[in-house]
C-alpha positions in Angstrom: 24.1 -39.0 -43.9 25.6 -35.6 -43.5 25.2 -33.4 -40.8 24.1 -29.8 -41.4 26.1 -28.2 -38.6 29.3 -30.3 -39.7 28.9 -29.0 -43.4 28.8 -25.5 -41.9 31.9 -25.7 -40.3 33.3 -26.9 -43.3 32.0 -24.1 -45.2 32.0 -21.3 -43.4 34.0 -22.0 -40.2 33.3 -21.6 -36.5 32.2 -18.2 -36.7 29.6 -18.5 -39.7 28.1 -21.7 -38.4 27.8 -20.0 -35.1 26.5 -16.8 -36.6 23.9 -18.9 -39.2 22.4 -21.5 -36.4 23.2 -20.1 -33.2 20.5 -17.5 -33.3 18.0 -20.5 -34.0 19.5 -22.6 -30.8 19.3 -19.1 -28.6 15.8 -18.5 -29.7 14.8 -22.0 -28.7 16.2 -21.9 -25.2 14.9 -18.3 -24.8 11.4 -19.1 -25.4 11.5 -22.7 -23.6 12.6 -20.9 -20.8 9.8 -17.9 -21.0 7.6 -20.7 -21.0 8.3 -22.2 -18.1 8.8 -19.2 -16.3 5.2 -17.8 -17.3 2.7 -20.8 -17.2 0.0 -18.7 -19.3 2.0 -18.7 -21.8 2.0 -22.6 -22.6 -0.6 -22.7 -25.3 -1.2 -25.0 -27.9 -0.3 -22.4 -30.7 3.4 -21.6 -28.6 3.9 -25.4 -27.8 3.4 -26.0 -31.6 5.2 -23.6 -33.0 8.6 -24.4 -30.0 8.3 -27.9 -31.4 8.2 -26.9 -35.1 11.5 -24.9 -34.6 12.9 -28.1 -32.5 12.3 -30.3 -35.1 13.7 -28.3 -37.8 16.7 -27.7 -36.0 17.1 -31.6 -35.3 16.5 -32.6 -38.9 19.4 -30.1 -39.6 21.7 -31.9 -37.2 20.7 -35.3 -38.6 20.4 -34.2 -42.7 22.4 -31.9 -44.7 21.6 -28.8 -46.7 18.8 -28.0 -44.3 19.5 -24.7 -43.6 21.2 -23.6 -46.6 18.1 -22.4 -48.3 16.5 -19.6 -48.6 13.3 -21.0 -48.3 13.7 -23.0 -45.0 15.1 -20.3 -43.6 12.5 -17.7 -44.6 10.0 -19.7 -42.7 11.8 -21.1 -40.1 12.4 -17.2 -39.4 8.8 -16.8 -39.8 7.8 -19.7 -37.0 10.5 -18.2 -35.0 9.1 -14.7 -34.9 6.0 -15.5 -34.4 6.8 -17.7 -31.3 8.9 -14.8 -29.7 5.5 -12.5 -30.3 3.3 -15.3 -28.8 5.6 -16.0 -25.7 7.0 -12.5 -24.8 4.2 -10.1 -26.0 2.8 -8.6 -22.7 -0.3 -6.3 -24.0 -3.6 -7.6 -25.7 -2.8 -5.8 -28.8 0.1 -7.6 -30.4 -1.6 -10.7 -30.1 -2.2 -12.7 -33.2 -5.9 -13.5 -32.4 -6.8 -9.7 -32.6 
């Protein structure tokens, strides 16, 4: 099985790999830290979205061409945006429940 990060390295180089895959890894780490610092933000919704982003990154590590597709990138970006909104939204009006 080929690894997605390795195929990105060969096709785009180190800078392209960091620009394509790096934001997802950084976002995952930032949201984990944000959820651990504020225990109110550890909800079922945020936890499942965090697991979804993490599983997408892990599947990109073990299989090839996962992050190359536009549909996968759009879905992962939408889920990551909702995760950031759930973890770092401070006021009541920007929550998804309203």
